Backbone atoms as SQL, in Angstrom:
CREATE TABLE atoms (id INTEGER PRIMARY KEY, chain TEXT, resi INTEGER, resn TEXT, atom TEXT, x REAL, y REAL, z REAL);
INSERT INTO atoms VALUES
  (1, 'A', 1, 'LYS', 'N', 54.130, -15.889, -119.578),
  (2, 'A', 1, 'LYS', 'CA', 52.799, -15.761, -120.129),
  (3, 'A', 1, 'LYS', 'C', 52.801, -14.692, -121.220),
  (4, 'A', 2, 'LYS', 'N', 53.496, -13.601, -120.961),
  (5, 'A', 2, 'LYS', 'CA', 53.555, -12.491, -121.905),
  (6, 'A', 2, 'LYS', 'C', 54.145, -12.932, -123.248),
  (7, 'A', 3, 'ASN', 'N', 55.098, -13.844, -123.223),
  (8, 'A', 3, 'ASN', 'CA', 55.755, -14.309, -124.444),
  (9, 'A', 3, 'ASN', 'C', 55.155, -15.596, -124.992),
  (10, 'A', 4, 'ASN', 'N', 54.032, -16.025, -124.425),
  (11, 'A', 4, 'ASN', 'CA', 53.321, -17.220, -124.879),
  (12, 'A', 4, 'ASN', 'C', 54.178, -18.486, -124.785),
  (13, 'A', 5, 'GLU', 'N', 54.970, -18.571, -123.750),
  (14, 'A', 5, 'GLU', 'CA', 55.803, -19.754, -123.500),
  (15, 'A', 5, 'GLU', 'C', 55.020, -20.711, -122.613),
  (16, 'A', 6, 'LYS', 'N', 54.075, -21.398, -123.211),
  (17, 'A', 6, 'LYS', 'CA', 53.136, -22.239, -122.457),
  (18, 'A', 6, 'LYS', 'C', 53.826, -23.335, -121.645),
  (19, 'A', 7, 'SER', 'N', 54.822, -23.970, -122.229),
  (20, 'A', 7, 'SER', 'CA', 55.498, -25.057, -121.527),
  (21, 'A', 7, 'SER', 'C', 56.215, -24.551, -120.276),
  (22, 'A', 8, 'ILE', 'N', 56.853, -23.403, -120.390),
  (23, 'A', 8, 'ILE', 'CA', 57.548, -22.823, -119.237),
  (24, 'A', 8, 'ILE', 'C', 56.535, -22.355, -118.197),
  (25, 'A', 9, 'GLU', 'N', 55.436, -21.789, -118.659),
  (26, 'A', 9, 'GLU', 'CA', 54.373, -21.373, -117.742),
  (27, 'A', 9, 'GLU', 'C', 53.854, -22.573, -116.952),
  (28, 'A', 10, 'ALA', 'N', 53.594, -23.675, -117.656),
  (29, 'A', 10, 'ALA', 'CA', 53.083, -24.873, -116.984),
  (30, 'A', 10, 'ALA', 'C', 54.096, -25.419, -115.982),
  (31, 'A', 11, 'GLY', 'N', 55.369, -25.422, -116.375),
  (32, 'A', 11, 'GLY', 'CA', 56.413, -25.881, -115.462),
  (33, 'A', 11, 'GLY', 'C', 56.489, -25.017, -114.215),
  (34, 'A', 12, 'SER', 'N', 56.277, -23.729, -114.395),
  (35, 'A', 12, 'SER', 'CA', 56.296, -22.808, -113.256),
  (36, 'A', 12, 'SER', 'C', 55.118, -23.067, -112.321),
  (37, 'A', 13, 'TRP', 'N', 53.937, -23.305, -112.900),
  (38, 'A', 13, 'TRP', 'CA', 52.768, -23.621, -112.068),
  (39, 'A', 13, 'TRP', 'C', 52.994, -24.911, -111.288),
  (40, 'A', 14, 'LEU', 'N', 53.587, -25.911, -111.962),
  (41, 'A', 14, 'LEU', 'CA', 53.837, -27.192, -111.300),
  (42, 'A', 14, 'LEU', 'C', 54.823, -27.020, -110.148),
  (43, 'A', 15, 'LEU', 'N', 55.877, -26.290, -110.405),
  (44, 'A', 15, 'LEU', 'CA', 56.885, -26.052, -109.364),
  (45, 'A', 15, 'LEU', 'C', 56.300, -25.265, -108.198),
  (46, 'A', 16, 'LEU', 'N', 55.555, -24.213, -108.506),
  (47, 'A', 16, 'LEU', 'CA', 54.944, -23.400, -107.456),
  (48, 'A', 16, 'LEU', 'C', 53.993, -24.242, -106.600),
  (49, 'A', 17, 'GLY', 'N', 53.154, -25.037, -107.240),
  (50, 'A', 17, 'GLY', 'CA', 52.216, -25.885, -106.497),
  (51, 'A', 17, 'GLY', 'C', 52.919, -26.891, -105.619),
  (52, 'A', 18, 'THR', 'N', 53.972, -27.482, -106.144),
  (53, 'A', 18, 'THR', 'CA', 54.729, -28.471, -105.376),
  (54, 'A', 18, 'THR', 'C', 55.398, -27.823, -104.162),
  (55, 'A', 19, 'ILE', 'N', 55.982, -26.663, -104.367),
  (56, 'A', 19, 'ILE', 'CA', 56.646, -25.950, -103.263),
  (57, 'A', 19, 'ILE', 'C', 55.629, -25.519, -102.214),
  (58, 'A', 20, 'LEU', 'N', 54.510, -24.949, -102.654),
  (59, 'A', 20, 'LEU', 'CA', 53.474, -24.533, -101.696),
  (60, 'A', 20, 'LEU', 'C', 52.988, -25.723, -100.871),
  (61, 'A', 21, 'GLY', 'N', 52.785, -26.849, -101.541),
  (62, 'A', 21, 'GLY', 'CA', 52.290, -28.039, -100.854),
  (63, 'A', 21, 'GLY', 'C', 53.252, -28.578, -99.811),
  (64, 'A', 22, 'LYS', 'N', 54.543, -28.398, -100.049),
  (65, 'A', 22, 'LYS', 'CA', 55.536, -28.925, -99.112),
  (66, 'A', 22, 'LYS', 'C', 55.909, -27.944, -98.016),
  (67, 'A', 23, 'THR', 'N', 55.702, -26.660, -98.247),
  (68, 'A', 23, 'THR', 'CA', 56.174, -25.678, -97.275),
  (69, 'A', 23, 'THR', 'C', 55.076, -25.065, -96.419),
  (70, 'A', 24, 'ASP', 'N', 53.841, -25.094, -96.907),
  (71, 'A', 24, 'ASP', 'CA', 52.769, -24.446, -96.152),
  (72, 'A', 24, 'ASP', 'C', 51.483, -25.255, -96.238),
  (73, 'A', 25, 'PRO', 'N', 51.240, -26.124, -95.257),
  (74, 'A', 25, 'PRO', 'CA', 50.050, -26.974, -95.279),
  (75, 'A', 25, 'PRO', 'C', 48.736, -26.190, -95.356),
  (76, 'A', 26, 'LEU', 'N', 48.762, -24.940, -94.936),
  (77, 'A', 26, 'LEU', 'CA', 47.546, -24.131, -94.987),
  (78, 'A', 26, 'LEU', 'C', 47.212, -23.674, -96.411),
  (79, 'A', 27, 'LYS', 'N', 48.162, -23.824, -97.307),
  (80, 'A', 27, 'LYS', 'CA', 47.949, -23.390, -98.692),
  (81, 'A', 27, 'LYS', 'C', 47.689, -24.559, -99.631),
  (82, 'A', 28, 'ILE', 'N', 47.113, -25.641, -99.110),
  (83, 'A', 28, 'ILE', 'CA', 46.870, -26.818, -99.948),
  (84, 'A', 28, 'ILE', 'C', 45.949, -26.507, -101.119),
  (85, 'A', 29, 'ASN', 'N', 44.952, -25.671, -100.910),
  (86, 'A', 29, 'ASN', 'CA', 44.026, -25.343, -102.002),
  (87, 'A', 29, 'ASN', 'C', 44.738, -24.595, -103.118),
  (88, 'A', 30, 'LYS', 'N', 45.611, -23.664, -102.756),
  (89, 'A', 30, 'LYS', 'CA', 46.380, -22.920, -103.757),
  (90, 'A', 30, 'LYS', 'C', 47.359, -23.855, -104.459),
  (91, 'A', 31, 'ALA', 'N', 47.987, -24.750, -103.712),
  (92, 'A', 31, 'ALA', 'CA', 48.917, -25.719, -104.294),
  (93, 'A', 31, 'ALA', 'C', 48.191, -26.608, -105.297),
  (94, 'A', 32, 'GLU', 'N', 47.032, -27.096, -104.909),
  (95, 'A', 32, 'GLU', 'CA', 46.220, -27.941, -105.792),
  (96, 'A', 32, 'GLU', 'C', 45.843, -27.179, -107.063),
  (97, 'A', 33, 'GLU', 'N', 45.417, -25.941, -106.903),
  (98, 'A', 33, 'GLU', 'CA', 45.029, -25.102, -108.039),
  (99, 'A', 33, 'GLU', 'C', 46.198, -24.932, -109.019),
  (100, 'A', 34, 'CYS', 'N', 47.383, -24.688, -108.496),
  (101, 'A', 34, 'CYS', 'CA', 48.563, -24.501, -109.338),
  (102, 'A', 34, 'CYS', 'C', 48.909, -25.772, -110.114),
  (103, 'A', 35, 'ILE', 'N', 48.898, -26.903, -109.437),
  (104, 'A', 35, 'ILE', 'CA', 49.244, -28.170, -110.090),
  (105, 'A', 35, 'ILE', 'C', 48.198, -28.533, -111.134),
  (106, 'A', 36, 'LEU', 'N', 46.928, -28.323, -110.829),
  (107, 'A', 36, 'LEU', 'CA', 45.874, -28.606, -111.805),
  (108, 'A', 36, 'LEU', 'C', 46.004, -27.708, -113.033),
  (109, 'A', 37, 'LYS', 'N', 46.402, -26.476, -112.825),
  (110, 'A', 37, 'LYS', 'CA', 46.605, -25.550, -113.944),
  (111, 'A', 37, 'LYS', 'C', 47.750, -26.048, -114.825),
  (112, 'A', 38, 'ALA', 'N', 48.817, -26.538, -114.202),
  (113, 'A', 38, 'ALA', 'CA', 49.944, -27.083, -114.953),
  (114, 'A', 38, 'ALA', 'C', 49.525, -28.295, -115.770),
  (115, 'A', 39, 'ILE', 'N', 48.752, -29.192, -115.155),
  (116, 'A', 39, 'ILE', 'CA', 48.283, -30.385, -115.865),
  (117, 'A', 39, 'ILE', 'C', 47.439, -29.978, -117.068),
  (118, 'A', 40, 'GLU', 'N', 46.557, -29.033, -116.872),
  (119, 'A', 40, 'GLU', 'CA', 45.669, -28.570, -117.948),
  (120, 'A', 40, 'GLU', 'C', 46.472, -28.007, -119.127),
  (121, 'A', 41, 'ILE', 'N', 47.462, -27.196, -118.838),
  (122, 'A', 41, 'ILE', 'CA', 48.288, -26.607, -119.908),
  (123, 'A', 41, 'ILE', 'C', 49.062, -27.692, -120.645),
  (124, 'A', 42, 'HIS', 'N', 49.685, -28.604, -119.887),
  (125, 'A', 42, 'HIS', 'CA', 50.459, -29.678, -120.529),
  (126, 'A', 42, 'HIS', 'C', 49.563, -30.616, -121.337),
  (127, 'A', 43, 'LYS', 'N', 48.347, -30.860, -120.884),
  (128, 'A', 43, 'LYS', 'CA', 47.428, -31.678, -121.686),
  (129, 'A', 43, 'LYS', 'C', 47.138, -30.981, -123.007),
  (130, 'A', 44, 'GLY', 'N', 46.911, -29.678, -122.954),
  (131, 'A', 44, 'GLY', 'CA', 46.664, -28.905, -124.166),
  (132, 'A', 44, 'GLY', 'C', 47.843, -28.931, -125.123),
  (133, 'A', 45, 'LEU', 'N', 49.044, -28.967, -124.570),
  (134, 'A', 45, 'LEU', 'CA', 50.261, -29.023, -125.382),
  (135, 'A', 45, 'LEU', 'C', 50.595, -30.459, -125.805),
  (136, 'A', 46, 'LYS', 'N', 49.869, -31.413, -125.260),
  (137, 'A', 46, 'LYS', 'CA', 50.093, -32.843, -125.518),
  (138, 'A', 46, 'LYS', 'C', 51.491, -33.286, -125.088),
  (139, 'A', 47, 'THR', 'N', 51.953, -32.720, -123.980),
  (140, 'A', 47, 'THR', 'CA', 53.241, -33.107, -123.403),
  (141, 'A', 47, 'THR', 'C', 52.956, -34.060, -122.234),
  (142, 'A', 48, 'LYS', 'N', 52.650, -35.291, -122.616),
  (143, 'A', 48, 'LYS', 'CA', 52.191, -36.303, -121.666),
  (144, 'A', 48, 'LYS', 'C', 53.204, -36.563, -120.546),
  (145, 'A', 49, 'ALA', 'N', 54.472, -36.537, -120.885),
  (146, 'A', 49, 'ALA', 'CA', 55.487, -36.796, -119.852),
  (147, 'A', 49, 'ALA', 'C', 55.382, -35.788, -118.714),
  (148, 'A', 50, 'TYR', 'N', 55.032, -34.553, -119.061),
  (149, 'A', 50, 'TYR', 'CA', 54.946, -33.522, -118.032),
  (150, 'A', 50, 'TYR', 'C', 53.632, -33.552, -117.272),
  (151, 'A', 51, 'TYR', 'N', 52.518, -33.841, -117.963),
  (152, 'A', 51, 'TYR', 'CA', 51.295, -33.870, -117.168),
  (153, 'A', 51, 'TYR', 'C', 51.201, -35.129, -116.336),
  (154, 'A', 52, 'SER', 'N', 51.938, -36.176, -116.699),
  (155, 'A', 52, 'SER', 'CA', 52.000, -37.341, -115.815),
  (156, 'A', 52, 'SER', 'C', 52.746, -36.990, -114.526),
  (157, 'A', 53, 'LEU', 'N', 53.779, -36.135, -114.635),
  (158, 'A', 53, 'LEU', 'CA', 54.468, -35.650, -113.434),
  (159, 'A', 53, 'LEU', 'C', 53.514, -34.840, -112.568),
  (160, 'A', 54, 'GLY', 'N', 52.642, -34.088, -113.216),
  (161, 'A', 54, 'GLY', 'CA', 51.635, -33.328, -112.482),
  (162, 'A', 54, 'GLY', 'C', 50.766, -34.242, -111.640),
  (163, 'A', 55, 'HIS', 'N', 50.384, -35.369, -112.200),
  (164, 'A', 55, 'HIS', 'CA', 49.560, -36.315, -111.437),
  (165, 'A', 55, 'HIS', 'C', 50.348, -36.925, -110.275),
  (166, 'A', 56, 'LEU', 'N', 51.626, -37.173, -110.481),
  (167, 'A', 56, 'LEU', 'CA', 52.466, -37.678, -109.385),
  (168, 'A', 56, 'LEU', 'C', 52.532, -36.659, -108.251),
  (169, 'A', 57, 'TYR', 'N', 52.820, -35.409, -108.586),
  (170, 'A', 57, 'TYR', 'CA', 52.936, -34.377, -107.558),
  (171, 'A', 57, 'TYR', 'C', 51.600, -34.068, -106.895),
  (172, 'A', 58, 'LEU', 'N', 50.526, -34.146, -107.670),
  (173, 'A', 58, 'LEU', 'CA', 49.202, -33.944, -107.095),
  (174, 'A', 58, 'LEU', 'C', 48.872, -35.089, -106.137),
  (175, 'A', 59, 'GLY', 'N', 49.244, -36.306, -106.517),
  (176, 'A', 59, 'GLY', 'CA', 49.047, -37.456, -105.638),
  (177, 'A', 59, 'GLY', 'C', 49.807, -37.302, -104.329),
  (178, 'A', 60, 'GLN', 'N', 51.034, -36.823, -104.417),
  (179, 'A', 60, 'GLN', 'CA', 51.823, -36.594, -103.206),
  (180, 'A', 60, 'GLN', 'C', 51.178, -35.520, -102.328),
  (181, 'A', 61, 'LEU', 'N', 50.691, -34.471, -102.965),
  (182, 'A', 61, 'LEU', 'CA', 50.028, -33.393, -102.230),
  (183, 'A', 61, 'LEU', 'C', 48.820, -33.933, -101.476),
  (184, 'A', 62, 'TYR', 'N', 47.987, -34.702, -102.167),
  (185, 'A', 62, 'TYR', 'CA', 46.795, -35.260, -101.538),
  (186, 'A', 62, 'TYR', 'C', 47.162, -36.230, -100.416),
  (187, 'A', 63, 'LEU', 'N', 48.191, -37.020, -100.622),
  (188, 'A', 63, 'LEU', 'CA', 48.617, -37.960, -99.582),
  (189, 'A', 63, 'LEU', 'C', 49.044, -37.206, -98.333),
  (190, 'A', 64, 'ASN', 'N', 49.829, -36.156, -98.514),
  (191, 'A', 64, 'ASN', 'CA', 50.290, -35.356, -97.375),
  (192, 'A', 64, 'ASN', 'C', 49.140, -34.652, -96.669),
  (193, 'A', 65, 'ALA', 'N', 48.059, -34.400, -97.405),
  (194, 'A', 65, 'ALA', 'CA', 46.888, -33.731, -96.826),
  (195, 'A', 65, 'ALA', 'C', 45.884, -34.725, -96.247),
  (196, 'A', 66, 'GLY', 'N', 46.199, -36.018, -96.341),
  (197, 'A', 66, 'GLY', 'CA', 45.304, -37.039, -95.796),
  (198, 'A', 66, 'GLY', 'C', 44.132, -37.397, -96.697),
  (199, 'A', 67, 'LYS', 'N', 44.190, -36.997, -97.952),
  (200, 'A', 67, 'LYS', 'CA', 43.121, -37.289, -98.917),
  (201, 'A', 67, 'LYS', 'C', 43.536, -38.523, -99.730),
  (202, 'A', 68, 'LYS', 'N', 43.431, -39.678, -99.097),
  (203, 'A', 68, 'LYS', 'CA', 43.987, -40.907, -99.674),
  (204, 'A', 68, 'LYS', 'C', 43.309, -41.344, -100.969),
  (205, 'A', 69, 'ASP', 'N', 41.993, -41.162, -101.083),
  (206, 'A', 69, 'ASP', 'CA', 41.308, -41.565, -102.317),
  (207, 'A', 69, 'ASP', 'C', 41.794, -40.751, -103.507),
  (208, 'A', 70, 'LYS', 'N', 41.889, -39.448, -103.322),
  (209, 'A', 70, 'LYS', 'CA', 42.379, -38.583, -104.395),
  (210, 'A', 70, 'LYS', 'C', 43.846, -38.880, -104.697),
  (211, 'A', 71, 'ALA', 'N', 44.607, -39.153, -103.657),
  (212, 'A', 71, 'ALA', 'CA', 46.024, -39.488, -103.836),
  (213, 'A', 71, 'ALA', 'C', 46.160, -40.744, -104.676),
  (214, 'A', 72, 'LEU', 'N', 45.419, -41.771, -104.306),
  (215, 'A', 72, 'LEU', 'CA', 45.479, -43.049, -105.014),
  (216, 'A', 72, 'LEU', 'C', 45.098, -42.888, -106.479),
  (217, 'A', 73, 'ASP', 'N', 44.046, -42.147, -106.748),
  (218, 'A', 73, 'ASP', 'CA', 43.587, -41.925, -108.119),
  (219, 'A', 73, 'ASP', 'C', 44.686, -41.280, -108.967),
  (220, 'A', 74, 'ASN', 'N', 45.292, -40.231, -108.461),
  (221, 'A', 74, 'ASN', 'CA', 46.326, -39.527, -109.218),
  (222, 'A', 74, 'ASN', 'C', 47.615, -40.328, -109.339),
  (223, 'A', 75, 'LEU', 'N', 47.971, -41.033, -108.287),
  (224, 'A', 75, 'LEU', 'CA', 49.192, -41.830, -108.336),
  (225, 'A', 75, 'LEU', 'C', 49.057, -42.997, -109.306),
  (226, 'A', 76, 'LYS', 'N', 47.892, -43.594, -109.366),
  (227, 'A', 76, 'LYS', 'CA', 47.669, -44.696, -110.320),
  (228, 'A', 76, 'LYS', 'C', 47.689, -44.184, -111.762),
  (229, 'A', 77, 'LYS', 'N', 47.134, -42.980, -111.976),
  (230, 'A', 77, 'LYS', 'CA', 47.203, -42.363, -113.312),
  (231, 'A', 77, 'LYS', 'C', 48.659, -42.163, -113.711),
  (232, 'A', 78, 'ALA', 'N', 49.424, -41.576, -112.804),
  (233, 'A', 78, 'ALA', 'CA', 50.835, -41.322, -113.086),
  (234, 'A', 78, 'ALA', 'C', 51.576, -42.631, -113.349),
  (235, 'A', 79, 'GLU', 'N', 51.335, -43.621, -112.515),
  (236, 'A', 79, 'GLU', 'CA', 52.006, -44.913, -112.667),
  (237, 'A', 79, 'GLU', 'C', 51.717, -45.511, -114.045),
  (238, 'A', 80, 'GLY', 'N', 50.460, -45.485, -114.442),
  (239, 'A', 80, 'GLY', 'CA', 50.088, -46.034, -115.739),
  (240, 'A', 80, 'GLY', 'C', 50.749, -45.303, -116.898),
  (241, 'A', 81, 'MET', 'N', 50.778, -43.990, -116.821),
  (242, 'A', 81, 'MET', 'CA', 51.398, -43.205, -117.893),
  (243, 'A', 81, 'MET', 'C', 52.911, -43.429, -117.934),
  (244, 'A', 82, 'PHE', 'N', 53.541, -43.471, -116.763),
  (245, 'A', 82, 'PHE', 'CA', 54.986, -43.718, -116.730),
  (246, 'A', 82, 'PHE', 'C', 55.305, -45.094, -117.319),
  (247, 'A', 83, 'ARG', 'N', 54.508, -46.084, -116.966),
  (248, 'A', 83, 'ARG', 'CA', 54.721, -47.442, -117.490),
  (249, 'A', 83, 'ARG', 'C', 54.575, -47.440, -119.009),
  (250, 'A', 84, 'GLU', 'N', 53.512, -46.815, -119.490),
  (251, 'A', 84, 'GLU', 'CA', 53.218, -46.758, -120.923),
  (252, 'A', 84, 'GLU', 'C', 54.337, -46.071, -121.715),
  (253, 'A', 85, 'MET', 'N', 54.925, -45.037, -121.135),
  (254, 'A', 85, 'MET', 'CA', 55.972, -44.282, -121.830),
  (255, 'A', 85, 'MET', 'C', 57.378, -44.818, -121.563),
  (256, 'A', 86, 'GLY', 'N', 57.495, -45.826, -120.713),
  (257, 'A', 86, 'GLY', 'CA', 58.808, -46.383, -120.398),
  (258, 'A', 86, 'GLY', 'C', 59.667, -45.463, -119.552),
  (259, 'A', 87, 'MET', 'N', 59.018, -44.665, -118.722),
  (260, 'A', 87, 'MET', 'CA', 59.735, -43.723, -117.846),
  (261, 'A', 87, 'MET', 'C', 60.033, -44.432, -116.514),
  (262, 'A', 88, 'ASP', 'N', 61.008, -45.317, -116.556),
  (263, 'A', 88, 'ASP', 'CA', 61.275, -46.204, -115.432),
  (264, 'A', 88, 'ASP', 'C', 61.645, -45.490, -114.137),
  (265, 'A', 89, 'TYR', 'N', 62.429, -44.436, -114.234),
  (266, 'A', 89, 'TYR', 'CA', 62.806, -43.698, -113.023),
  (267, 'A', 89, 'TYR', 'C', 61.548, -43.186, -112.323),
  (268, 'A', 90, 'TRP', 'N', 60.678, -42.507, -113.085),
  (269, 'A', 90, 'TRP', 'CA', 59.468, -41.927, -112.511),
  (270, 'A', 90, 'TRP', 'C', 58.466, -42.997, -112.117),
  (271, 'A', 91, 'LEU', 'N', 58.459, -44.114, -112.833),
  (272, 'A', 91, 'LEU', 'CA', 57.605, -45.242, -112.453),
  (273, 'A', 91, 'LEU', 'C', 57.986, -45.724, -111.059),
  (274, 'A', 92, 'GLY', 'N', 59.278, -45.822, -110.803),
  (275, 'A', 92, 'GLY', 'CA', 59.760, -46.212, -109.480),
  (276, 'A', 92, 'GLY', 'C', 59.349, -45.211, -108.407),
  (277, 'A', 93, 'LYS', 'N', 59.424, -43.932, -108.742),
  (278, 'A', 93, 'LYS', 'CA', 59.014, -42.889, -107.790),
  (279, 'A', 93, 'LYS', 'C', 57.523, -42.990, -107.481),
  (280, 'A', 94, 'ALA', 'N', 56.716, -43.209, -108.512),
  (281, 'A', 94, 'ALA', 'CA', 55.258, -43.336, -108.306),
  (282, 'A', 94, 'ALA', 'C', 54.956, -44.532, -107.430),
  (283, 'A', 95, 'ARG', 'N', 55.621, -45.627, -107.670),
  (284, 'A', 95, 'ARG', 'CA', 55.379, -46.833, -106.862),
  (285, 'A', 95, 'ARG', 'C', 55.832, -46.635, -105.415),
  (286, 'A', 96, 'GLU', 'N', 56.898, -45.890, -105.244),
  (287, 'A', 96, 'GLU', 'CA', 57.382, -45.561, -103.902),
  (288, 'A', 96, 'GLU', 'C', 56.311, -44.799, -103.113),
  (289, 'A', 97, 'VAL', 'N', 55.713, -43.812, -103.751),
  (290, 'A', 97, 'VAL', 'CA', 54.675, -43.020, -103.088),
  (291, 'A', 97, 'VAL', 'C', 53.423, -43.868, -102.885),
  (292, 'A', 98, 'LEU', 'N', 53.094, -44.719, -103.864),
  (293, 'A', 98, 'LEU', 'CA', 51.912, -45.587, -103.740),
  (294, 'A', 98, 'LEU', 'C', 52.022, -46.506, -102.519),
  (295, 'A', 99, 'ARG', 'N', 53.236, -46.971, -102.234),
  (296, 'A', 99, 'ARG', 'CA', 53.421, -47.839, -101.056),
  (297, 'A', 99, 'ARG', 'C', 53.070, -47.099, -99.763),
  (298, 'A', 100, 'ALA', 'N', 53.211, -45.788, -99.781),
  (299, 'A', 100, 'ALA', 'CA', 52.910, -44.992, -98.582),
  (300, 'A', 100, 'ALA', 'C', 51.408, -44.792, -98.377),
  (301, 'A', 101, 'VAL', 'N', 50.623, -45.040, -99.429),
  (302, 'A', 101, 'VAL', 'CA', 49.174, -44.865, -99.322),
  (303, 'A', 101, 'VAL', 'C', 48.652, -45.988, -98.549);
């Protein structure tokens, strides 16, 4: 943040949110906050490939928390963006998680 490295900052927020969501179910709100912050920064930077990953990870977080509607919404967003950008590996991952919903 001090060096204005927005992309690295966003990646750090995404990683932190994902780790919190997988390691401590009681910190779901903090995990959600971190991932949303990452998505917001990447949208501002217009790095669509990265904020689509944010939606995938947010969808996984919501699914693990039993929030299926929110999970579905984010996973479908991610799926659409991955398809549009030709990100086949991540498209497969999104569809894998969608099957679990």
